[in-house]
Every structure is written in C-alpha cells, then in structure tokens.
C-alpha positions, -999 to +999 in steps of 0.1 A: +578+424+111+602+405+135+626+379+125+633+350+149+664+329+145+659+293+157+685+266+160+676+237+138+651+215+157+651+239+187+616+234+201+624+252+233+619+284+214+586+273+199+567+294+224+575+325+202+553+311+175+524+311+200+526+348+207+497+370+198+498+378+161+530+358+156+516+343+124+515+378+108+544+395+126+571+369+132+592+353+105+611+323+118+645+313+104+665+281+111+702+289+117+733+271+128+752+291+154+786+283+139+775+286+102+782+323+093+761+321+061+730+308+079+725+341+097+723+363+065+687+357+056+674+361+091+693+394+097+687+409+062+665+440+063+665+442+101+669+475+119+678+459+152+691+426+165+690+411+200+716+384+204+703+362+233+718+329+221+751+331+240+752+307+270+764+322+303+784+298+324+772+298+360+805+287+375+840+274+365+844+264+329+860+231+326+867+231+289+867+266+272+871+250+238+837+233+242+819+257+265+831+292+255+845+292+220+813+282+202+795+311+220+822+336+210+822+324+174+784+325+172+783+361+186+811+370+161+790+356+133+759+376+144+777+408+149+797+405+116+765+397+097+747+427+113+776+450+102+774+438+067+736+442+066+740+477+081+718+469+111+714+501+132+714+485+167+728+453+180+722+442+216+744+414+229+728+403+261+757+382+274+778+414+280+762+420+314+777+389+329+812+401+319+807+432+340+786+418+368+809+388+375+841+409+375+855+405+411+879+435+405+851+459+395+855+492+415+826+495+439+821+532+430+821+527+392+789+524+373+783+494+351+774+509+318+776+499+281+807+520+275+828+498+299+852+481+274+879+472+299+861+441+309+861+424+275+891+402+282+875+390+315+851+368+295+880+345+288+885+339+325+849+331+335 
C-alpha cells in the first residue's frame, strides 16, 4: 500500500489516481504543507517517504519569506513526522539542487548524500 499526500484541491496530482491498480494500492490523503498535524495520518505506518513537495527556485529569490520559508517549514514538518512515526527511510528530493547549484563546489569532489557542508547554501539560492 502506498500513501499519497495531496494538497487540498491539488488536481495537478490527480494523475496518480489513474495509475494501474491505484484504487487498490494507493491511499490518498489531503494535507496542508504548513499544518504539522495534517501529515500524521498520511505518514503513519509507512516504511519510507519521498518528499517531493518542496519547490526549487530556478533563479534569484526575490522574497525568501514567501518563496523559501514555507518550503523549509513543510520539509521540517514531513521529516519531524517521519521521525515520530519511526519511518525507516526518508528521501528529500530538493537536496540535489543545494549541491548542484553550489558555485563553490570543488570540481574533483563527488556529489553524494553525505555532503552536509552545503546545507546552509540553500538560504542563498
């Protein structure tokens, strides 16, 4: 069984309901990104979670309070809920942009998951 968190009224993700055997294997949940408690039911009893909801800015961020902070808080809510629910694996897909967009990344250094030194870069993107 797979759980699918959907933003309230978010029809752009409706395609997941059309997947083969979705009716038997996909349990949709309506969540609010900034409402910590709305994630609990969707994450309960999951072994793994893919957090793909975080927007990735393509260029300069004019207003971090509007463009970045909600994404950070939403990711925090998902990760905290996963920790409380004892989820075994959490994949946050927005991490790659923090590494890839780092202009100071050494050319001979691999871009791997264990690279923690780039975390603060996300506030400068």
